[in-house]
C-alpha angles and dihedrals in degrees: 000000000000124000122216129196118215088217128185124316114259111223090199091063092048094053127215122312109261093238135033094022118143120238132035118004109233090191090062090052088052093049092048089048093051091049091051093051090051091053093049090049091054090048089057096256093114117169133176122320115285110251120232117255117260118243143090123297127182106226105176144342147194127210120263088241089060094045104054088148128016139192120190125203132174093270106016149044120214119197133180135197131182126215131166097350098315139086133219123202115199123192118209131191104247098220099046108019090236115153113248098181145330127218131184129217130193110245128351124319134210129238113315111234119201120222095191099176088054094044096236148108121224109218117194110215139173093054121200127197115200124196109222121190121242117242099238117021100030093241120136136240127196129245121186133197140156128237098202141039122204118197115212130180117258089213099052109004089238118150112257100177144323131220145166121279137028130274114265099169128004124193144139107340099334143063133199113227125197127204126200138204122238088270093054092253115145109261106169143004120206132181111208136184110246096217095066105358089244114160119254093181139340135200131186113222113201113176095013111142100165132036141159144160123242126245093013097206093052106019113215103154135028116210127196130185135190128213088263093059096255106156126198124187118200131186106250097220101043105022091230116151107251100181144332140198142157111248137182109285138182119232102243118248111151092183089061096039092256113138143116133235131200125205138141147138104258098268095055134036119212116206111195118192124191127197114176094322093320107119129197129182135199124186122207137184104250093216096054104012086231110158110245102182143326140212129207130206093019115172097236139320130337116231137177117271111176107313091330134079115241127210131181109232095188094264102053145320122304121198114212131192103251095221102044106018091234112151114250100181143331134217119204116225097013121129106177142018130213124200101224096167137000091270103028137072128187110214117196148167095253094243135109107264090008125148118277133187130199112221141177106260096223102043104020090233113156118248106209124325133315123269136196121238148069123285122239111224109261143187106260089223091069121097095219139039132210118232124194125210139164118262128230098199114056093021128222094033131114117229119216113217124190110213115200107219093203098054108013091238114156122207125181104220103177148318133256133192122283109288128227091216142355158257105048124214119246142190124177109301099005143071123201113205141164105240114175108315094334133087101221133199109212125193114224117203 
């Protein structure tokens, strides 16, 4: 096991702030260079085309009132807003802000999920809100689900099909839909083909109180559990039962801090049990449900980080071998981990502008130095991520830092206005952020 300290932030790695920095003005050098190139071109000494300067540039925006819900794709932004019992979805071209189409729906809708490879949006409709009683004091809490999904074209907004249930996961050419009883209990799971909503497989789920897919980003298994701790593991693509077993389980009582959580990486299933801030964990093989190892008095939930399982031990994150429980590495002061590429993790303090460290997912070895800020959600296929942090000079701005996942090099590429909330969403070439009372699309060069 190796132990890693987060350490202090190195200002040299972060680079100067793009505005308000003392010393030589790099922007002036750039302007002079562009002028010189123009003069040479006029004189007949034309060379190659002058590249655009790198940085960040707001290109268009919509008001927060219009963008009550947003879904970002590689070439479009889809926003929805509800007024007077109806909802309007508007599709914008990402690069220009031009409106592609608008479409209305009766009632409110759920979160729009994009299936980009299929060229469609999945729109949950026919929402139902159920009042469920609290265990102790008789007060009620709300559960919401949707009875129907409508698929519409991302290009035109035209309806392609509609079917029962709401999207749980969407990826590739399929989507997993879930259906619920009038009391918001899971009633059925169904995998469909996106092209025509035909059913690949379907399972009724009576008595199921907890379910998940593992790993979430690339589903391989579906896991269901009953209140008695009866676990069933299904193959995601075929719906075939892989294994089943009855395991130790906590009788759920959220008011008293009694609940269970399921996670894993496809090869192992992690069952976390909580009893009034006392956490226990058991790890099982998904193909046989044989218990591999367990840990008592954990300080929270285990979650996948790379090929390992990470736990917060109160002083930092510990990465365990999922099959044996042996410690691989530990990072003092870290609270969470984000898988930013197949071989890289960002470990952080869990705070806005908190300290973050890029590490090799297998060894925990640092890649470059630490940096303060908040990650923008990224596509794990990218070889860099964007990180946002408050500036000191000038104040009340947000710096945008590009973090190279191969080398750990950090480059400040520009600043934006102070943000109402972070993180931003990102697709290659663009950030989408709430700045003031606007939802802004920002080109990143």
